[in-house]
C-alpha positions in Angstrom: -39.9 -49.8 -12.7 -38.1 -52.5 -10.8 -34.7 -51.1 -12.0 -35.7 -47.7 -10.7 -36.6 -49.1 -7.4 -33.2 -51.0 -7.2 -31.4 -47.8 -8.2 -33.2 -45.8 -5.5 -32.4 -48.6 -3.0 -28.7 -48.5 -3.9 -28.6 -44.7 -3.6 -30.3 -44.9 -0.2 -27.9 -47.5 1.0 -24.9 -45.5 -0.3 -26.1 -42.3 1.5 -26.7 -44.2 4.7 -23.2 -45.8 4.4 -21.6 -42.4 4.0 -23.5 -41.1 7.1 -22.3 -44.1 9.1 -18.7 -43.7 8.0 -18.7 -40.0 8.9 -17.9 -40.4 12.6 -15.7 -38.3 14.8 -12.5 -40.0 13.7 -13.2 -39.3 10.0 -14.4 -35.8 10.8 -11.0 -35.1 12.4 -9.1 -36.7 9.5 -11.1 -34.4 7.2 -10.1 -31.4 9.4 -6.4 -32.4 9.2 -6.6 -32.6 5.4 -8.4 -29.2 5.4 -5.7 -27.6 7.5 -3.1 -29.1 5.2 -4.8 -27.5 2.2 -5.1 -24.2 3.9 -1.4 -24.3 4.8 -0.6 -24.8 1.1 -3.0 -22.1 0.0 -1.6 -19.4 2.4 1.9 -20.5 1.7 1.3 -19.9 -2.0 -0.2 -16.5 -1.2 2.9 -15.6 0.8 5.1 -16.8 -2.1 3.1 -14.8 -4.8 2.4 -11.6 -2.8 5.5 -11.5 -0.7 5.8 -11.2 3.1 5.4 -7.4 3.4 3.3 -7.0 6.6 1.9 -3.6 5.3 0.8 -4.8 1.9 -2.8 -5.7 3.0 -3.1 -2.3 4.8 -1.9 -0.2 1.8 -3.3 -2.1 -1.1 -6.7 -3.8 -0.4 -9.7 -3.7 1.9 -13.4 -3.4 2.1 -16.1 -1.6 4.1 -17.8 -3.6 6.8 -21.2 -2.1 7.0 -21.3 1.6 6.1 -18.5 3.1 8.3 -15.8 0.6 9.2 -12.8 0.1 6.8 -11.4 -3.4 7.0 -7.9 -3.8 5.5 -7.1 -7.1 3.7 -5.9 -9.8 6.0 -4.9 -7.7 9.1 -6.5 -5.8 12.0 -6.5 -2.1 12.2 -6.4 -0.2 15.6 -8.4 3.0 16.0 -5.8 5.3 17.4 -6.9 8.1 19.7 -5.0 11.3 20.4 -3.4 9.7 23.5 -2.4 6.7 21.4 -0.8 8.9 18.8 1.2 10.9 21.4 2.4 7.7 23.1 3.5 6.3 19.8 5.7 9.3 19.1 7.0 9.4 22.6 7.9 5.7 22.5 9.7 6.3 19.1 11.8 9.0 20.7 12.5 6.7 23.7 13.4 3.7 21.6 15.5 5.5 18.9 16.5 8.8 20.5 15.8 10.4 17.2 13.3 12.9 15.9 10.3 11.8 14.0 10.1 13.5 10.6 7.1 13.2 8.2 6.9 14.9 4.8 3.8 15.4 2.6 4.3 16.4 -1.0 1.5 17.4 -3.4 -1.6 19.4 -3.9 -4.7 20.4 -1.8 -5.9 16.8 -1.3 -2.5 15.8 0.2 -2.8 18.9 2.3 -6.1 17.6 3.6 -4.4 14.5 4.9 -1.7 16.6 6.5 -4.3 18.7 8.4 -6.3 15.6 9.5 -3.1 14.1 11.0 -2.4 17.3 12.7 -5.9 17.3 14.1 -5.3 13.9 15.6 -1.9 14.8 17.1 -2.6 18.3 18.2 -6.2 19.5 17.7 -5.6 23.1 18.7 -2.4 23.6 16.8 -1.9 25.6 13.6 1.1 25.0 11.4 3.4 27.9 10.2 3.4 29.2 6.6 6.7 28.9 4.7 7.9 32.1 3.1 8.8 32.6 -0.6 12.0 34.2 -2.0 12.0 37.3 -4.3 11.1 35.2 -7.3 8.1 33.7 -5.6 9.7 30.3 -5.0 9.0 28.6 -1.7 11.8 28.4 0.8 10.5 25.1 2.2 13.7 23.2 1.2 15.6 25.3 3.7 13.6 23.8 6.5 14.4 20.2 5.7 17.5 20.1 7.9 16.9 23.4 9.9 13.2 23.3 10.9 13.4 26.4 13.0 15.1 28.7 10.4 13.5 32.1 11.0 14.0 33.4 7.6 12.0 30.7 6.0 9.0 30.8 8.4 6.5 33.6 8.2 5.5 35.3 11.5 1.8 35.8 12.3 2.2 39.5 11.2 3.8 38.5 7.9 1.3 35.8 7.3 -1.6 38.3 7.7 0.2 40.7 5.4 0.7 38.1 2.7 -2.5 36.2 2.9 -4.9 38.5 4.7 -7.7 36.7 6.3 -7.6 33.7 3.9 -8.0 30.4 5.9 -4.7 28.6 6.3 -6.2 25.3 4.9 -6.8 27.0 1.5 -3.5 28.8 1.1 -1.2 27.7 -1.7 1.9 27.5 0.4 4.1 25.0 2.2 3.5 24.4 5.9 5.6 23.3 8.8 4.6 22.0 12.3 7.1 21.4 15.1 6.5 19.8 18.4 9.6 19.7 20.6 7.9 17.8 23.4 7.2 14.9 21.1 10.4 15.4 19.0 8.1 15.5 16.0 7.9 17.7 12.9 5.7 17.5 9.9 6.3 19.4 6.7 3.9 19.9 3.8 5.5 20.8 0.5 3.1 22.6 -1.8 3.8 20.9 -5.2 0.6 20.8 -7.1 2.4 20.3 -10.5 4.6 17.3 -11.0 7.6 19.0 -12.5 11.3 19.4 -11.9 10.8 21.2 -8.6 9.2 18.1 -7.2 12.0 15.9 -8.5 14.6 18.2 -7.0 12.7 18.1 -3.7 13.0 14.3 -3.6 16.7 14.6 -4.3 17.2 17.1 -1.5 15.2 14.8 0.9 17.5 11.9 0.0 20.6 14.0 0.7 19.3 15.7 3.9 20.7 15.0 7.3 17.2 14.4 8.7 15.7 11.9 6.3 11.9 11.7 6.7 10.5 8.5 8.3 7.4 8.9 6.2 6.8 10.5 2.9 3.3 10.8 1.4 3.2 12.2 -2.1 0.5 12.6 -4.7 -0.1 15.0 -7.6 -2.1 15.1 -10.8 -5.4 16.9 -10.5 -3.8 20.3 -11.5 -2.2 18.8 -14.5 -5.3 16.8 -15.6 -7.7 19.8 -15.4 -5.5 21.8 -17.8 -4.5 19.0 -20.1 -7.7 18.7 -22.1 -6.9 15.0 -22.6 -3.5 15.7 -24.2 -1.4 12.6 -24.7 1.9 14.5 -24.7 1.1 16.0 -21.2 0.2 12.4 -20.0 3.6 11.1 -21.3 5.4 14.0 -19.7 3.7 13.2 -16.5 4.8 9.6 -16.8 8.4 10.6 -17.4 8.4 12.8 -14.4 7.0 10.0 -12.3 9.9 7.7 -13.4 12.3 10.5 -12.5 10.8 10.7 -9.0 11.1 7.0 -8.6 14.8 7.2 -9.8 15.5 10.0 -7.3 14.3 7.8 -4.4 16.3 4.7 -5.3 19.1 5.6 -3.0 16.9 6.6 0.0 19.3 6.2 2.9 16.8 5.1 5.6 15.6 1.6 4.7 12.9 1.7 7.4 11.3 4.8 5.9 8.0 4.5 4.2 7.5 6.3 0.9 3.9 6.3 -0.4 2.4 7.6 -3.6 -1.3 8.3 -3.2 -3.3 7.6 -6.3 -5.6 10.4 -7.5 -9.2 10.0 -6.1 -12.3 10.1 -8.2 -14.3 13.3 -8.5 -18.0 14.0 -8.5 -18.4 15.6 -12.0 -21.9 17.0 -11.1 -20.4 19.2 -8.3 -17.3 20.5 -10.1 -17.1 24.2 -11.1 -16.3 25.3 -14.6 -12.5 25.6 -14.2 -12.4 21.9 -13.1 -14.8 20.5 -15.6 -11.8 19.0 -17.5 -11.1 16.8 -14.5 -12.8 13.6 -15.5 -12.6 10.2 -13.9 -11.5 8.6 -17.1 -8.4 10.9 -17.3 -7.8 10.3 -13.6 -7.7 6.5 -14.2 -5.3 7.0 -17.1 -2.9 9.1 -14.9 -3.2 6.5 -12.1 -2.2 3.8 -14.5 1.0 5.7 -15.3 1.8 5.9 -11.6 1.3 2.2 -11.2 3.7 1.6 -14.1 6.3 4.1 -13.0 6.5 3.0 -9.4 6.5 -0.7 -10.0 9.5 -2.2 -8.1 10.6 1.2 -6.9 11.3 2.7 -3.5 7.8 4.3 -3.6 4.9 2.1 -2.7 1.5 2.7 -4.3 -1.1 3.6 -1.6 -4.1 1.8 -3.4 -6.3 1.4 -0.3 -6.7 5.2 -0.1 -8.4 5.2 -3.5 -10.6 2.2 -2.6 -11.8 4.1 0.5 -12.9 7.1 -1.5 -14.5 5.2 -4.4 -17.8 4.6 -2.6 -17.8 7.8 -0.5 -19.2 11.2 -1.2 -16.9 14.2 -1.8 -17.3 17.7 -0.4 -19.6 20.2 -2.1 -16.8 21.2 -4.6 -16.8 17.6 -6.0 -13.0 17.4 -5.6 -11.9 17.3 -1.9 -12.5 14.5 0.6 -14.9 14.5 3.5 -13.7 14.4 7.1 -15.1 10.9 7.5 -13.0 9.6 4.5 -9.9 11.4 5.8 -10.2 9.7 9.1 -9.7 6.4 7.4 -6.7 7.7 5.6 -5.1 8.9 8.8 -5.8 5.7 10.7 -4.1 3.7 8.0 -1.0 5.9 8.1 -0.9 5.9 11.9 -1.3 2.1 12.0 1.4 1.7 9.5 3.8 3.8 11.6 2.7 2.9 15.2 1.6 -0.8 15.3 5.2 -2.1 15.4 6.1 0.3 18.2 3.0 0.1 20.3 1.9 -3.6 20.0 -1.8 -2.8 20.1 -3.7 -6.0 20.7 -6.2 -5.2 18.0 -3.6 -3.8 15.5 -1.8 -6.5 13.5 -1.2 -4.6 10.3 2.5 -3.7 9.7 3.5 -5.6 12.9 6.0 -8.4 13.4 4.9 -11.4 15.4 6.2 -11.7 18.9 9.3 -13.8 19.2 9.2 -17.2 21.0 10.4 -17.2 24.6 12.6 -19.9 26.2 9.7 -21.3 28.0 7.8 -21.7 24.7 10.8 -23.4 23.0 11.2 -25.8 25.9 7.5 -26.7 25.9 7.3 -27.3 22.2 10.5 -29.3 22.3 9.0 -31.6 24.9 5.8 -32.0 22.9 7.8 -32.6 19.7 9.8 -35.3 21.4 6.5 -37.0 22.5 5.1 -36.6 19.0 8.2 -38.2 17.5 8.2 -41.1 19.9 4.4 -41.6 19.4 4.9 -41.6 15.6 7.8 -44.1 15.8 5.7 -46.4 18.0 2.7 -46.2 15.6 4.9 -46.9 12.6 6.6 -49.8 14.4 3.2 -51.3 15.4 1.9 -51.0 11.9 5.0 -52.6 10.4 5.0 -55.4 13.0 1.3 -56.1 12.5 1.8 -56.4 8.7 4.8 -58.6 9.2 3.0 -61.0 11.5 0.0 -61.0 9.2 2.2 -62.0 6.2 4.0 -64.6 8.3 0.7 -66.0 9.6 -0.6 -66.4 6.0 2.0 -69.1 5.4 1.2 -71.1 8.5 -0.5 -74.4 7.9 -4.0 -75.3 9.0 -2.5 -77.8 11.4 -0.5 -75.1 13.2 -3.6 -73.0 13.5 -5.5 -76.0 15.0 -2.7 -76.6 17.4 -2.8 -73.0 18.5 -6.5 -73.3 19.1 -5.8 -76.5 21.2 -3.2 -74.6 23.3 -5.8 -71.8 23.9 -8.3 -74.4 25.0 -5.8 -76.0 27.3 -5.1 -72.6 28.8 -8.8 -72.1 29.5 -9.1 -75.5 31.0 -6.1 -74.9 33.3 -7.7 -71.6 34.4 -10.9 -73.4 35.2 -9.3 -76.3 37.0 -6.3 -74.8 38.7 -6.8 -71.0 38.6 -3.6 -70.8 36.5 -3.2 -70.1 32.8 -1.2 -72.3 30.5 1.3 -69.5 30.2 1.8 -69.5 34.0 2.3 -73.2 34.0 4.9 -72.8 31.3 6.5 -70.0 33.2 6.6 -72.2 36.3 8.2 -75.0 34.3 10.8 -72.5 33.3 11.5 -71.7 36.9 9.7 -68.3 37.1 7.7 -67.6 40.2 4.5 -65.7 40.5 6.2 -62.5 41.8 8.4 -62.3 38.7 5.4 -62.8 36.5 3.6 -60.0 38.4 6.6 -57.8 37.9 6.5 -58.4 34.2 2.8 -57.7 34.0 3.4 -54.4 36.0 6.2 -53.5 33.6 3.9 -54.1 30.6 1.2 -51.9 32.3 3.7 -49.1 32.8 4.8 -49.5 29.2 1.1 -49.3 28.0 0.4 -46.3 30.2 3.6 -44.5 29.0 2.5 -45.1 25.4 -0.9 -43.6 26.1 0.7 -40.5 27.8 3.3 -39.9 25.1 0.8 -40.4 22.3 -1.7 -38.0 24.0 1.0 -35.4 24.6 2.2 -35.8 21.0 -1.3 -35.1 19.7 -1.6 -32.1 22.0 1.7 -30.8 20.7 0.4 -31.0 17.1 -2.7 -29.1 18.2 -0.6 -26.5 20.0 1.5 -26.0 16.9 -1.7 -25.1 15.0 -2.7 -22.7 17.8 0.7 -21.1 17.6 0.6 -20.8 13.8 -2.8 -19.2 13.9 -2.3 -16.6 16.6 1.4 -16.1 17.2 2.5 -15.7 13.6 1.4 -13.7 10.5 1.0 -16.8 8.4 -2.8 -16.8 8.6 -4.8 -13.6 8.2 -6.7 -11.8 10.9 -9.5 -9.2 10.7 -11.4 -6.9 13.1 -14.7 -7.9 14.6 -17.8 -6.1 13.2 -21.1 -6.0 14.9 -24.5 -5.7 13.3 -27.9 -7.0 14.4 -28.0 -9.3 11.4 -24.5 -10.7 12.0 -25.5 -11.6 15.6 -29.1 -12.7 15.3 -28.9 -14.7 12.1 -26.5 -17.3 13.4 -28.4 -17.4 16.7 -31.6 -18.2 14.9 -29.8 -20.9 12.8 -28.2 -22.5 15.8 -31.4 -22.7 17.8 -33.3 -24.1 14.8 -30.8 -26.9 14.7 -31.0 -27.4 18.4 -34.8 -27.7 18.4 -34.8 -30.1 15.4 -32.4 -32.6 17.1 -34.2 -33.4 20.3 -34.9 -36.7 22.1 -36.2 -38.0 25.4 -33.9 -38.5 28.3 -33.9 -41.5 30.6 -33.8 -39.2 33.6 -36.7 -37.2 35.0 -34.8 -35.3 37.6 -34.5 -31.5 37.7 -31.3 -30.4 36.0 -30.4 -34.0 35.0 -27.1 -34.6 33.2 -28.7 -34.4 29.7 -30.4 -31.1 30.5 -27.3 -29.5 32.1 -25.2 -30.6 29.0 -27.9 -29.0 26.8 -27.8 -25.8 28.8 -24.0 -25.6 28.7 -24.1 -26.3 25.0 -26.4 -23.6 23.8 -24.9 -21.1 26.2 -21.4 -21.9 24.8 -22.6 -21.5 21.2 -24.3 -18.1 22.0 -21.1 -17.0 23.7 -19.0 -17.9 20.6 -21.3 -15.9 18.4 -21.2 -13.0 20.9 -17.4 -13.0 20.8 -17.0 -13.3 17.1 -19.4 -10.5 16.2 -18.1 -8.1 18.9 -21.5 -7.7 20.5 -20.1 -6.6 23.8 -20.6 -3.0 22.7 -24.4 -3.6 23.0 -25.2 -3.3 26.7 -28.3 -5.5 26.8 -26.4 -8.3 25.0 -23.4 -7.8 27.3 -25.5 -8.2 30.4 -27.2 -11.3 29.0 -23.8 -12.8 28.5 -22.9 -12.0 32.1 -26.0 -14.1 33.0 -24.6 -17.0 31.0 -21.3 -16.9 32.7 -23.1 -16.7 36.1 -25.1 -19.8 35.0 -21.9 -21.8 34.6 -20.9 -20.9 38.2 -24.4 -21.5 39.4 -24.3 -25.0 37.9 -20.9 -25.6 39.5 -22.3 -24.8 43.0 -25.5 -26.8 42.4 -23.7 -29.9 41.0 -21.0 -30.2 43.7 -23.4 -29.5 46.6 -25.7 -32.2 45.2 -22.7 -34.6 44.9 -21.7 -34.1 48.5 -25.3 -34.0 49.8 -26.0 -37.4 48.2 -23.0 -39.0 50.0 -20.1 -38.2 47.6 -16.7 -38.4 49.2 -14.4 -35.5 49.5 -11.3 -37.4 48.4 -8.1 -36.0 47.1 -8.4 -38.0 43.8 -11.7 -36.5 43.0 -10.5 -33.0 43.8 -7.5 -33.2 41.6 -9.4 -35.0 38.8 -11.8 -32.2 38.5 -9.0 -29.6 38.6 -7.0 -31.6 36.1 -9.9 -31.8 33.7 -10.6 -28.1 33.9 -7.0 -26.9 33.7 -5.0 -29.2 31.4 -5.8 -27.4 28.2 -5.4 -24.0 29.7 -2.1 -24.7 31.3 -0.6 -26.2 28.1 -1.9 -23.1 26.1 -0.4 -20.7 28.7 3.0 -22.4 28.2 2.8 -22.6 24.4 1.2 -19.2 23.7 3.2 -17.2 26.4 0.1 -15.9 28.1 -0.7 -15.6 31.8 -3.2 -18.0 33.4 -5.6 -15.1 34.0 -5.9 -14.4 30.2 -8.3 -17.3 30.1 -10.4 -15.9 32.9 -13.2 -18.5 32.9 -11.0 -21.4 33.9 -9.4 -19.6 36.9 -12.8 -18.4 37.9 -14.4 -21.9 37.8 -11.4 -23.6 39.4 -11.3 -21.1 42.2 -14.9 -21.4 43.1 -14.8 -25.2 42.8 -12.0 -25.1 45.4 -14.1 -22.8 47.6 -17.1 -25.2 47.4 -14.8 -28.2 48.1 -13.3 -26.5 51.2 -16.7 -25.4 52.5 -18.3 -28.8 52.2 -15.3 -30.9 53.0 -14.2 -29.3 56.3 -15.8 -30.7 59.5 -18.6 -30.9 60.4 -19.5 -32.7 57.1 -23.1 -32.5 56.1 -25.1 -34.9 53.9 -28.6 -36.1 53.5 -27.9 -39.2 55.6 -26.4 -37.1 58.4 -29.3 -34.7 58.4 -31.8 -37.6 58.6 -29.9 -39.0 61.6 -29.5 -35.6 63.2 -31.6 -32.6 62.2 -29.1 -30.2 63.9 -26.9 -30.9 60.9 -29.1 -28.6 58.9 -27.7 -25.8 61.1 -24.2 -26.7 60.1 -24.8 -26.3 56.4 -26.6 -23.0 57.0 -23.7 -21.7 59.1 -21.3 -22.7 56.4 -23.2 -20.9 53.6 -23.7 -17.8 55.8 -20.0 -17.8 56.6 -19.1 -18.1 52.9 -21.4 -15.2 52.0 -19.9 -13.1 54.8 -16.4 -13.8 53.7 -17.2 -12.9 50.1 -18.8 -9.7 51.2 -15.8 -8.7 53.3 -13.4 -9.3 50.4 -15.6 -7.3 48.1 -15.9 -4.3 50.6 -12.2 -4.1 51.0 -10.3 -4.2 47.8 -7.0 -3.7 49.8 -7.7 -6.8 51.8 -8.6 -8.6 48.5 -5.3 -7.7 47.0 -3.4 -8.6 50.2 -4.9 -12.1 49.9 -4.4 -12.7 46.2 -1.1 -11.0 45.7 0.8 -13.3 48.0 3.5 -15.4 46.3 3.6 -17.9 44.9 -0.1 -17.9 43.8 0.1 -14.3 42.8 1.0 -15.4 39.3 -2.3 -17.2 38.9 -4.3 -14.0 39.4 -2.3 -11.2 37.7 -2.1 -10.3 34.0 1.0 -9.9 31.9 1.3 -6.3 33.2 1.3 -7.6 36.8 -2.1 -6.1 37.5 -4.9 -7.8 39.5 -7.7 -5.6 38.3 -8.9 -8.2 35.8 -9.2 -10.9 38.4 -10.9 -8.4 40.8 -13.4 -7.5 38.1 -14.3 -11.1 37.1 -14.4 -12.3 40.7 -16.6 -9.4 41.9 -19.0 -9.6 39.0 -20.0 -13.2 39.9 -19.1 -13.3 43.5 -22.4 -14.7 44.7 -23.3 -17.0 41.8 -21.7 -20.0 43.3 -23.6 -19.4 46.5 -26.9 -19.1 44.6 -26.3 -22.5 43.1 -25.5 -24.1 46.4 -28.6 -22.5 48.1 -30.8 -23.5 45.2 -29.4 -27.1 45.3 -30.1 -27.3 49.1 -33.6 -26.0 48.7 -34.4 -28.3 45.7 -33.0 -31.5 47.4 -35.0 -30.8 50.6 -38.1 -29.9 48.7 -37.8 -33.2 46.9 -37.2 -35.0 50.2 -40.3 -33.5 51.9 -42.5 -34.1 48.9 -43.0 -30.5 47.9 -42.0 -31.3 44.3 -42.0 -34.7 42.5 -39.5 -35.3 39.7 -39.4 -39.1 40.1 -41.8 -39.5 37.1 -42.6 -37.8 33.8 -45.4 -35.9 35.4 -45.4 -32.2 36.2 -43.1 -31.0 38.9 -46.0 -29.4 40.8 -49.3 -31.4 41.0 -51.6 -28.4 41.8 -52.5 -26.4 38.7 -53.0 -23.1 40.6 -49.6 -23.3 42.2 -48.0 -24.3 39.0 -49.6 -21.3 37.2 -48.3 -18.9 39.9 -44.8 -20.4 39.8 -44.7 -20.1 36.0 -46.0 -16.5 36.1 -43.4 -15.6 38.7 -40.7 -17.2 36.5 -41.8 -15.2 33.4 -41.9 -12.1 35.5 -38.3 -12.8 36.7 -37.0 -13.2 33.1 -39.0 -10.2 31.9 -37.9 -8.1 34.8 -34.2 -8.8 34.3 -34.5 -8.3 30.5 -36.2 -4.9 31.2 -33.3 -4.0 33.5 -30.7 -4.8 30.8 -32.6 -2.7 28.2 -33.0 0.3 30.5 -29.5 0.2 31.9 -27.1 2.1 29.6 -23.9 2.1 31.5 -21.8 -1.1 31.9 -20.2 -0.1 35.2 -23.6 0.6 36.8 -25.1 -2.6 35.3 -22.2 -4.6 36.7 -22.7 -3.3 40.2 -26.3 -4.5 40.2 -25.7 -7.7 38.3 -24.2 -9.8 41.1 -27.4 -9.2 43.2 -29.8 -10.0 40.4 -28.0 -12.8 38.6 -30.0 -15.5 40.4 -33.3 -14.1 39.1 -33.1 -15.1 35.4 -31.2 -18.3 36.2 -33.8 -19.7 38.6 -36.6 -18.4 36.4 -35.1 -20.4 33.5 -34.8 -23.5 35.6 -38.4 -23.3 36.7 -39.7 -22.9 33.1 -37.5 -25.6 31.9 -38.5 -28.2 34.5 -42.0 -27.4 35.8 -43.7 -29.2 32.9 -43.1 -33.0 32.8 -42.9 -33.5 29.0 -40.7 -30.5 28.6 -38.4 -31.6 31.5 -37.6 -35.0 30.1 -36.9 -33.9 26.5 -33.6 -32.3 25.6 -31.7 -31.2 22.6 -29.0 -33.8 21.7 -27.4 -31.2 19.4 -26.8 -28.8 22.3 -25.9 -31.5 24.7 -23.1 -32.8 22.4 -21.6 -29.3 22.4 -22.2 -29.0 26.1 -19.8 -31.9 26.8 -17.0 -30.1 25.1 -18.0 -26.6 26.2 -14.9 -25.9 28.2 -12.6 -26.9 25.3 -14.7 -24.7 22.9 -14.4 -21.7 25.2 -10.6 -21.9 25.6 -10.0 -23.0 22.0 -11.9 -20.0 20.6 -9.1 -17.6 21.8 -6.6 -18.6 19.2 -8.1 -20.8 16.4 -11.5 -19.2 15.9 -10.9 -15.7 17.1 -7.5 -14.0 16.7 -5.1 -11.8 18.6 -6.2 -13.1 21.9 -10.0 -12.7 21.1 -9.5 -9.1 19.8 -10.1 -10.1 16.1 -11.3 -12.9 13.9 -9.1 -15.6 12.3 -9.3 -15.6 8.5 -8.5 -18.9 6.8 -10.5 -18.1 3.6 -10.2 -14.4 2.7 -13.0 -12.5 1.0 -15.6 -15.1 1.9 -16.7 -14.3 5.5 -19.5 -16.9 5.7 -17.4 -19.7 4.3 -14.5 -18.7 6.6 -16.8 -18.9 9.6 -17.9 -22.4 8.6 -14.4 -23.7 8.1 -12.9 -22.2 11.3 -15.9 -23.4 13.3 -15.5 -26.9 11.9 -11.8 -27.1 12.8 -12.5 -25.6 16.2 -15.1 -28.2 17.0 -12.8 -31.0 15.9 -9.9 -29.7 18.0 -12.2 -29.2 21.0 -13.5 -32.8 20.7 -10.0 -34.2 20.4 -8.6 -32.3 23.4 -11.6 -33.5 25.4 -10.8 -37.1 24.5 -7.1 -36.5 25.3 -8.0 -35.1 28.7 -10.2 -38.1 29.3 -7.3 -40.5 28.5 -4.8 -38.6 30.8 -7.1 -38.1 33.8 -6.9 -41.7 35.2 -3.1 -41.8 34.6 -2.3 -38.4 36.0 -4.7 -38.6 38.9 -5.1 -42.3 39.9 -7.9 -43.5 42.2 -5.3 -44.3 44.9 -4.8 -41.2 47.0 -1.2 -42.0 47.7 -0.3 -42.1 44.0 -2.4 -38.9 43.5 -0.3 -37.1 46.1 2.9 -38.4 44.5 1.9 -37.2 41.0 0.8 -33.8 42.4 4.2 -33.3 44.1 6.0 -34.4 40.9 3.9 -31.9 38.9 4.7 -29.0 41.2 8.4 -29.9 41.2 8.3 -29.9 37.4 6.8 -26.4 37.5 9.4 -25.0 39.9 11.9 -24.0 37.2 9.1 -22.2 35.3 7.8 -20.6 38.4 11.3 -19.3 39.3 11.7 -18.0 35.7 8.4 -16.1 36.0 9.2 -14.7 39.5 6.6 -16.7 41.4 9.1 -17.2 44.3 
């Protein structure tokens, strides 16, 4: 019994020791080891599977939900008719050549042909190809001469030959020409894989106009008449190898040659002539295709088969539905167009963007800092070990003597105000000024070491950012929304937040712990919202707009409270706040080659902070003390707020005036996107144009209500002492939240919702603040879990762009393929560790970059802008 208790005690101690050891430093070390393992894993995948950027698109994939096909490891863009036309036009512009596609096979290949035609030209009908006197198609005559009249049937001839038979059911070759797009598409009717098919491939190889894309597939006609014959199967295999041999010398290395595997059939729907077409035989014939085209110019299109496996066929049990065909077409269009069009949400078959000169220079500087920091660290470690070893040989007498010297040093400081070292220095002829200089040099050396080490760490983090989102080393997938995907993590996060709660030392409304908590849960909700692609759901979209407005509301509230309570409007504080908000964003802009406006939240918060600073700092200054001394000062703050509201309204009412202000050089570069457009800034600015004012007005009302005794938050009691008034205020707050929620549910158009949002944003925000603070016990308790995330909320918001999401938030980063939940856990863990480290780095650099002395601050700001001048000139800011 005693032994069991001792064993349990040891286990308890060991578990508690493990918990104590798992601090932020060890968590980050674990994240580094995890990233190292992932680098090795993905490197091995690249080595085994090769670096073909189209492999995932053409070979693997899965359905997300019931209707979205997700290729393996890459993002697929849903091309519209306009996208497809632009792709072909851009091809003609870039190469000056005609786009030529060829489809070879039976009626199922013809289905794909017609579905592509439907996307490119919905109203078009291809021309039938004529036969010679022996009944052989003249389609080969059209390979180099697409407009040969003798090979194309006129409408009259077509009607004579085929009667009223629908063109989609005719057993003939087809041709479609579009001179405006410089595009032509041929379908070669080859239902039987025989010598005519092999000859066709030879003729395509030798033609003057080699197709850019060939999609071939055949087998169902042979299978249904084979009756399971092994000789027919072997003959099919020989012909496949001949087709592969014919394509070995394909002249255009950039052309894509695809062999489409035979799709499964629904035996219960097949008519009698097709009863011999079984799925077992189809699988045997597909195996022969896999063997024949291994290491050939033809690439097996496996994903097409995977798409159809779980989908229904048409009523005949053989042909594919329109829904399935759309997936086939999107795969082909992504394969051909992604490299040309650079869709943000289309990474399949696309090369990563090349590094710019600015990126190379930035990474070189950060690499130099990392090298110096690593050298310093190694030297310190070696020096410490050397001194430790040397000290171990010192005698006890020497140690005692050293202690005596230290005691003499302390006695001299007490008696003379001078240390023993100063006395020794004076005996050596060194004056106090020289000593001060040496101390200053040592301080500079220490500060330089901190700066270089911090920048070195930042460089390492930025290298991970670049690897995740500017290369194809790691995988990326499309977002997928479902109610379960969104609400399940929301519920899990809030369960954790409620579980980890404690009591705050402060009782004030919106005290620091409470605002950190608010920022924390809002940021976690925003992360889930972005990852799941929930922006398509209008009510959720509008609620996210409220969360962004809440950040700006808190900015206005916090800074007005600071100035009202006597805070100074000094330059160091101004630039410290701006430095904290912008360090990570500026470095990412330089390393990731993205404009400042791409990370819209930071420009938005920075701009509105500057507005608040200017409004409150310009004379006449207003504070609680000034208002106590002169009640007229209240009029000053009211005039300032009214003027701000009027200026915002004027800018909003005149978009031309707005553009005139924000398109002035050099700050134009801060507000335009990579396409030199200001629409994004206009949209973000106008959406939350009054939120900062709401925060300032609320702060002014709250501080004065507190001053005049209308509310009491100095203790842990309720904010309002009278129960009836408290009940009415709570009822009004619930009505406000319910009313805004009802508005989001009933509003079905994002543009219309956005127009109203800026006028109603204060309603749910103030309602939440009232409900959160009106009851004393509820006000003083907060979630430490959410508050911890709130302190790094800015870093989380910016970091998600590249190491949690992918393709600049268009997709999701995949570090562990095929395991979505585990992947989310791993990427989230790494994101949180990175955000915490960047937050710590920023805290280390703030006092060095923006010292408390305003003269040094101005000096550093000037040096910073001078350093940016070459970059600004390069980007056309001047």
